[in-house]
C-alpha positions in Angstrom: -7.5 -34.2 22.6 -4.7 -36.6 20.9 -2.2 -35.1 18.8 -2.6 -35.8 14.9 0.3 -38.6 13.7 0.1 -37.1 10.4 -1.1 -34.1 8.1 -3.4 -35.8 6.9 -5.3 -36.8 10.1 -4.8 -33.2 11.2 -6.4 -31.5 8.2 -9.6 -34.0 8.6 -9.7 -33.0 12.0 -9.8 -29.5 10.9 -12.6 -30.0 8.2 -14.6 -31.8 11.2 -14.6 -28.5 12.9 -17.5 -26.6 11.4 -15.8 -23.0 10.7 -18.3 -21.2 8.4 -18.4 -17.0 8.1 -21.5 -16.1 9.6 -21.3 -12.9 7.3 -21.0 -14.8 4.5 -23.9 -17.6 5.4 -26.5 -15.4 7.0 -29.7 -17.3 8.6 -27.9 -20.4 8.4 -26.6 -20.4 12.7 -23.0 -20.4 10.8 -20.8 -21.4 14.1 -17.6 -19.1 12.8 -14.2 -19.4 13.6 -13.6 -19.8 17.9 -13.3 -23.9 17.7 -11.1 -23.8 15.0 -8.9 -20.9 16.0 -8.9 -23.2 19.7 -7.6 -26.0 18.0 -4.9 -24.6 15.9 -3.8 -23.1 19.5 -3.5 -26.2 20.7 -1.5 -27.6 17.8 1.0 -24.2 18.0 1.5 -24.7 21.7 2.2 -28.6 20.7 4.8 -27.2 18.0 6.2 -24.9 21.2 5.0 -21.8 20.2 4.0 -18.8 22.4 0.0 -18.6 21.6 -2.7 -16.4 22.4 -5.8 -15.2 20.7 -7.0 -12.0 19.5 -10.9 -10.9 19.7 -11.7 -9.6 16.1 -15.4 -9.9 16.4 -17.3 -11.6 19.1 -16.4 -14.9 19.4 -13.6 -14.9 16.7 -10.7 -14.3 17.3 -7.4 -14.8 15.6 -5.1 -17.3 16.6 -1.4 -16.2 16.8 1.6 -18.3 17.5 5.3 -16.7 18.1 8.0 -19.4 17.5 11.1 -19.3 20.1 13.8 -18.0 18.8 13.1 -14.7 17.4 14.5 -11.9 19.6 15.8 -9.4 17.8 15.3 -10.9 14.0 13.3 -9.4 11.1 9.9 -11.3 10.9 8.4 -14.1 9.1 4.3 -14.6 9.1 2.5 -17.2 8.2 -0.8 -16.8 7.5 -4.0 -19.0 6.3 -7.6 -18.0 7.0 -9.8 -19.9 9.7 -13.0 -19.8 8.2 -14.6 -20.8 4.9 -17.9 -20.1 3.0 -21.7 -21.5 3.7 -22.4 -25.6 3.3 -25.4 -24.5 1.7 -25.9 -26.6 -1.6 -22.9 -28.7 -1.5 -23.6 -32.4 -2.3 -21.2 -33.9 -0.1 -21.1 -34.5 3.6 -19.5 -30.7 4.2 -17.5 -31.6 7.7 -17.0 -35.6 6.8 -13.2 -35.4 6.2 -13.3 -38.7 3.8 -11.0 -39.4 1.9 -11.8 -41.3 -1.4 -9.6 -42.1 -4.5 -6.9 -40.1 -2.9 -8.8 -37.1 -2.3 -10.0 -35.6 0.9 -13.4 -34.0 1.2 -15.1 -31.4 2.8 -15.8 -27.6 3.3 -12.4 -26.3 3.7 -10.2 -28.9 2.7 -9.1 -26.5 -0.5 -10.2 -23.4 1.0 -7.6 -23.0 3.3 -7.8 -25.8 6.0 -5.1 -27.5 3.4 -2.5 -24.6 2.9 -3.4 -24.5 7.2 -2.4 -27.7 7.7 0.7 -27.9 5.6 1.7 -25.2 7.1 1.2 -26.4 10.6 2.7 -29.4 9.8 6.1 -28.3 8.4 6.0 -25.8 11.6 6.1 -29.1 13.7 8.5 -31.0 11.7 11.1 -28.3 11.8 10.1 -26.7 15.6 13.9 -28.0 16.7 15.1 -25.8 13.8 13.1 -22.5 14.0 14.9 -21.1 17.1 18.3 -21.1 15.0 16.7 -19.5 11.6 17.4 -16.3 10.5 14.1 -14.6 11.0 11.6 -15.1 13.7 8.3 -17.3 12.6 5.0 -16.5 13.3 1.7 -18.4 12.4 -1.4 -16.7 12.3 -5.1 -18.0 11.7 -6.8 -14.9 10.5 -10.8 -14.8 10.8 -13.4 -13.3 8.7 -11.4 -13.5 5.1 -14.6 -14.9 3.5 -16.4 -11.7 4.5 -15.0 -8.3 4.6 -11.3 -9.5 5.7 -11.8 -8.6 9.4 -9.0 -10.4 10.6 -6.6 -9.1 8.2 -7.2 -5.7 8.8 -7.2 -6.0 12.6 -4.3 -7.7 12.4 -2.3 -5.7 10.1 -3.2 -2.4 12.2 -1.3 -4.2 14.9 1.1 -6.1 14.0 2.3 -5.8 10.3 5.2 -3.7 11.4 6.7 -7.0 13.1 7.2 -8.8 10.0 9.4 -8.2 6.5 8.0 -10.6 4.5 3.9 -12.5 5.1 3.3 -15.7 3.5 -0.7 -16.2 3.2 -2.5 -19.4 2.9 -4.4 -20.1 -0.8 -4.9 -23.0 -2.9 -2.5 -21.5 -5.9 -0.8 -24.9 -7.2 2.7 -23.6 -5.0 3.1 -20.7 -7.4 2.8 -17.5 -6.0 0.7 -14.8 -6.0 2.7 -11.5 -5.9 -0.1 -9.0 -7.9 -4.1 -9.3 -7.5 -6.8 -6.7 -8.6 -8.7 -5.4 -5.6 -12.5 -5.3 -5.6 -15.5 -2.4 -4.8 -18.9 -2.9 -4.9 -20.1 0.5 -5.3 -23.7 0.9 -5.6 -26.0 4.0 -7.0 -29.4 4.9 -5.8 -31.7 7.4 -6.6 -35.1 8.3 -3.9 -38.7 9.6 -5.8 -42.0 9.9 -4.8 -44.8 7.0 -5.2 -48.3 7.7 -6.4 -50.7 5.4 -8.5 -49.4 4.7 -11.6 -52.7 6.0 -13.5 -51.4 9.3 -12.4 -47.6 9.6 -12.5 -47.5 13.0 -12.1 -48.2 13.6 -8.9 -45.0 11.4 -8.2 -41.2 11.3 -8.7 -40.2 8.5 -10.5 -36.9 7.1 -8.9 -36.3 5.0 -11.9 -36.2 7.3 -14.4 -33.7 9.8 -12.0 -31.0 6.8 -12.5 -31.3 5.8 -16.0 -30.3 8.6 -17.9 -27.2 9.0 -16.3 -25.9 5.5 -16.0 -25.4 4.5 -19.2 -23.2 7.7 -20.2 -21.3 6.7 -16.8 -20.7 3.5 -17.2 -19.0 4.7 -20.9 -17.4 7.8 -19.7 -15.9 4.8 -17.2 -15.0 2.5 -19.7 -12.8 5.1 -21.6 -10.6 6.2 -18.7 -10.3 3.2 -16.4 -7.3 2.3 -19.2 -5.3 5.1 -17.6 -5.0 3.4 -15.2 -3.1 -0.3 -16.7 -0.9 -1.8 -14.6 1.6 -4.0 -16.6 1.3 -7.4 -14.9 -2.6 -6.9 -14.2 -4.3 -4.9 -16.8 -6.7 -2.4 -16.7 -9.2 -1.9 -14.1 -12.4 -3.1 -15.4 -16.3 -1.8 -14.0 -19.7 -4.3 -14.4 -23.1 -3.6 -14.2 -24.0 -6.2 -11.8 -27.1 -5.2 -10.4 -30.1 -3.0 -11.4 -33.5 -3.1 -9.3 -36.4 -0.7 -8.5 -40.1 -0.2 -8.1 -42.5 -2.6 -6.4 -45.3 -3.2 -8.6 -46.1 -1.9 -12.7 -48.6 -0.1 -11.2 -47.3 2.4 -8.5 -44.8 4.9 -9.4 -41.3 3.6 -7.7 -39.9 5.4 -5.0 -36.3 4.2 -5.1 -34.1 2.6 -7.9 -30.2 1.4 -6.8 -27.9 -0.4 -9.2 -24.8 -2.0 -8.2 -21.0 -1.4 -9.8 -18.4 -4.5 -9.8 -15.0 -2.3 -9.8 -11.8 -4.6 -10.2 -9.2 -2.3 -9.3 -5.7 -2.1 -10.0 -2.7 -0.7 -7.5 -2.7 2.6 -9.6 -6.3 2.9 -9.5 -6.7 2.3 -6.2 -3.7 4.8 -5.2 -5.8 7.8 -7.1 -8.7 7.1 -4.7 -10.2 4.5 -6.8 -14.0 4.2 -8.1 -15.2 6.0 -5.4 -13.4 9.4 -6.4 -14.0 8.4 -10.4 -17.7 8.5 -10.1 -17.5 11.1 -7.9 -15.9 13.4 -10.4 -17.5 12.0 -13.3 -20.8 12.2 -11.4 -21.1 16.1 -10.7 -21.3 16.4 -14.6 -23.8 13.6 -15.3 -26.2 14.2 -12.5 -25.2 18.3 -11.8 -28.6 18.2 -9.5 -26.9 15.9 -6.8 -29.9 13.3 -7.5 -27.9 10.4 -7.6 -26.3 8.9 -4.0 -23.3 6.6 -3.8 -22.3 3.9 -0.8 -19.6 1.8 -0.7 -21.0 -1.6 -0.3 -17.8 -3.9 -0.1 -14.3 -3.5 -1.0 -10.9 -5.2 -1.0 -7.5 -3.8 -1.5 -5.3 -4.9 -4.7 -2.2 -6.2 -3.9 1.1 -6.2 -5.9 4.8 -7.2 -3.6 7.5 -6.3 -6.1 9.4 -9.5 -7.4 12.5 -8.9 -6.3 11.4 -9.2 -2.0 13.8 -11.6 -1.1 10.7 -13.0 0.6 9.8 -13.3 -3.1 13.4 -14.6 -4.1 13.5 -17.7 -2.0 10.1 -19.1 -2.8 11.4 -19.0 -6.6 14.6 -20.6 -5.9 12.5 -23.7 -4.8 10.9 -23.6 -7.7 7.5 -21.8 -7.3 6.4 -19.9 -10.0 5.4 -16.1 -10.4 1.9 -16.1 -10.9 -1.3 -13.4 -10.8 -4.9 -14.2 -9.7 -7.8 -12.5 -10.9 -9.3 -13.0 -7.0 -8.2 -10.7 -3.9 -7.2 -12.6 -0.4 -5.9 -11.2 3.0 -2.2 -10.9 1.5 -3.7 -7.5 -0.1 -4.6 -5.9 3.7 -1.6 -6.9 5.1 0.3 -4.9 1.6 -2.0 -1.9 2.0 -0.2 -2.0 5.5 3.0 -2.2 4.4 4.0 -5.7 4.8 5.7 -7.8 1.6 2.8 -10.3 1.3 2.6 -12.9 -1.6 -0.5 -16.0 -1.5 0.8 -19.4 -1.9 -0.5 -22.8 -1.3 -1.2 -26.8 -1.9 -4.5 -27.4 -4.0 -6.2 -25.9 -6.9 -8.5 -22.4 -6.6 -10.9 -24.3 -9.2 -12.0 -26.4 -5.9 -12.9 -23.7 -3.7 -16.1 -23.2 -2.6 -17.5 -25.9 -4.5 -20.0 -28.6 -3.8 -18.2 -31.4 -3.5 -14.5 -29.3 -2.2 -11.5 -31.4 -2.1 -7.8 -31.7 -2.0 -5.6 -34.7 -3.2 -3.6 -36.1 -0.6 -0.7 -35.7 -2.9 -1.0 -32.0 -3.1 -1.3 -32.1 0.7 1.7 -33.5 1.4 3.8 -31.6 -1.6 2.7 -28.4 0.3 4.1 -29.7 3.3 7.4 -30.1 1.4 7.2 -26.7 -0.1 7.0 -24.6 3.3 9.8 -26.7 4.8 11.6 -26.1 2.2 11.0 -22.2 2.3 11.3 -22.2 5.9 15.0 -24.0 5.9 16.1 -21.2 2.9 16.7 -19.2 6.4 19.3 -21.2 7.5 22.3 -19.2 8.7 
């Protein structure tokens, strides 16, 4: 395969490779990240990197490129993700890479193949400079960010101690996201015994087991969460997102469930998070243990000290410090002690949209931004 002659053609090529995360698009024959990872690996080899693949899930690898000249140096990591969300509901051809009105369209153009292309192109342009830098440079294309983050979890478990700083690729308008809340979905459920609705005394109504506890529990949670407030991110929050039970009006329901959406601050997470707090409160509200709890999904909060060397370097090239309401792979890297931030070209408002695009000007500015950042490590 011929190598692209510009960052624009590189991004077009990446967008044309479907890499929809199968876990975020069930039943849609989503192909996963393998083909995209392999193409990124080819490009990294062209840049002079030593490339390896670590299969996290069957047929779904992280791709890692280690640049020469990094022996006995602290590590600098560039880490976008290779997967995208579903293309269902898109109003444009999702894998065309069409350029129109100064924008490049397609699934992943903003989140995060645009960021990935800008990182890769800056590494390509500086491939002769990298061996002389004060830090060892590594690129990783992480699989699975859009559902569960298994790629970042696997990479952090095996490699976090190799690096002193990580730049995670997300469309942030080139502002540096150093803090964000984590997200946890906690399911509360009850079981009952079904019977005919005309003789409810013969059954156990699962809905009536959960209802008397749910509202007092939410009130108590909202009262306690401010004690875990963060000076940057504010208070943790809880939202009742789902409630369901029963199958028919004339059948006593045998099951009921509610799902709470928690947004956790670092302090709340460190104190055991929503799971510990809900468990403590249920001991009072549900002493007979009728309610079961289960984590459906979770991500961890991010906080990287603004005084971190890498953050100061990003600020030195004009990047503003900011926070975000969303989570990303940076939290998973930070969980294992690796100082990480998210920063990249484009606008998060374009992520996951029906006509996703990245402005060409933003893409090119991203290349310059990453190149300027890398040059701060010149001795």
